[in-house]
C-alpha positions, 0 to 999 in steps of 0.5 A: 114580471119578465116572460121572455126566453133565456139568453142560452136559449136563444143562443142555441136556437142558432145552432142546426139541431136538424143537422144534429140529429142527422148526425146522431142517427147516423152514429146511433148516438142516442140508440137505447138512450131514454134520458140525457140525449146526446143533445142535452149532453152538448147543450150542458157541455157548451154552457159550461164553455161559456159559463166558464166552468173550471171542473166538471163538478162545478159545472154540475153544480150550476146546472143543478142550482138552475135545474128549475130552468134546465127544461128550458135550457135544453139539459132535459127533465131529468137532474143531471148528476155528476157520475152520468155526465162523466159516464156519457163523456167517457164513453159516447162516440166523440166523433158526433161532437167532432162533425157537428163542429165542423158543420157550425165551422162551415156555418160560421165561416159561410156567415162571415165570408164578407168581412172586409180584408185587404186582398180578395181570395182565400187565406189560411194560417196553419199551426199547432198548440200543445197542451200539456197533460199529467202523465198519470192521468192521461197515459195514453197521450205520453209523448216524454218519459214524465209528460203527456200532451196532445196537439191541436193542428188548426188551419184558421181563415184569416179573413172570417176569423174562424178555424176551418180544420182542427187535426188532434194529435198526440204531442210527439207528432211532428208539425210537418206530418199534419201537412199531409192532412190539410184539405187544400183548395186550389187557388188558395193561400196558406201561410206557414211558420218556418217550422213547416219548411219542408220542400218535398211537402210544400211542392205538393201545394205547388202541383195542386195549383196552391200557393204557400207562404213561409219563412225560409229556414237554414240556408239555400242554395239557388240561382237567381233568374230575375230580380236584384237586391234593393238598398230598401223601398218605401215598403220595407222590401229589401229584395224580391227575387225568382230562384230556382234551387241548386243543391242536389236534395233541395232541387229533387224535393221542390224542382220548380222556381220560388220567389225569394223575398227579404223584408225589413220590419221597422217597427220591429227592426228586424229582417225576414226572408220569405220563400213563396210560389206565389209570383204575381202578388206584391211583396209587401202583400206577401209580408202582410199576408205572413203578418196575418199568420199570427192570427191563429197564434191569438186565436190559441191564446184566445180560446186557451184564456176564454174557454177551457181546453187546458184543464179537462173535465175527464181523463179519457180520450173520448172525454178530452176530445169532446170538450175540445170540439165542445169549445170549438162549437161554442167559438163558432156559436159566438161568432154566429151570434155576432153576426146575425145579431148585428153586434159590430163587436169583437169575439172577446167582448161578445163572449164576455157580455154573454157569460154573465147573461146566460140565464137572463132573459134580455134580448141578445141584441139589447145586451149590446146596445149600450157603448163600451169604453174599450181605451184600455183594452184597446191598447192592451190588445194593441200592444199584444199584437204588436208583440206578435206580428211577425 
């Protein structure tokens, strides 16, 4: 008879419970609570994310089916009822789960900081994804006459593959406004899509001695100080120039020097123009870093497909935020498990195996000992990434 520990229990042992207890105490989350604490709630929500539950009722049904294991899985001694879980999601302060998600992000990032990368430094991609909601149920997130929605503005570390900052707003908030909330670091590189082309905000990045890479939007009036146009070198660089803006408004917003790079992507047969304040790395590396920006798009696709943040388990803003932060906690937990157990697998593959083994008692490492034939899937992923390279 196998008397080992459930896989889900092995996973939650990787979580810093002391840090979570401190956060709960700070927000008085368990005040007057006798049963089903914030810790129990977090574990139930993360179990639902990893198990792949579409609805709150499905989650409660699965947990009830394994009620004999509930205490060992961390769900508490009392039976979990649909009404009680819905009530706690609607009423408990979502900041508890937000702060713990930030803690897990820091842990996961530090564990994966030595991931091999082409360049040395800190490189972040910033983008947002819109999650459409039903206006009748999510009236608090209205942004069109017949539609509701929220945006998750995400700062993604392209080296560690971990989202380091997530800012949730209504869908009617313009992307450039979210740039003001980014926790910028000196000497770090920030990669933006051209939808974030705001010279005033980009100059603020330059002032704090950080670097940005962005595609040019519209026509710029400028004067060339250095660099000449090339026919095209072996790396695909057509031109690499140091410029200064001469338009009245643009010069007022960005009075410093910029670097303008025109790059031809052979595999896509397209030309791209990049604007950056990074003057001392090669134009090829600039193009490579912008190519890495699509990792945040892949992250959005990954988390929407394999975790559950599109079909929400509650209608209130508090419940929606708790579910999103629970999904981020689950993502970080998968990343931490992949590192600590030395699995050497993609996060998708780790999640896929764990999803079918949460209530098994096999040690996590043994689940990944047999090699996996990834032939067809690798081809599919490569094709998908090639379609999103730029």
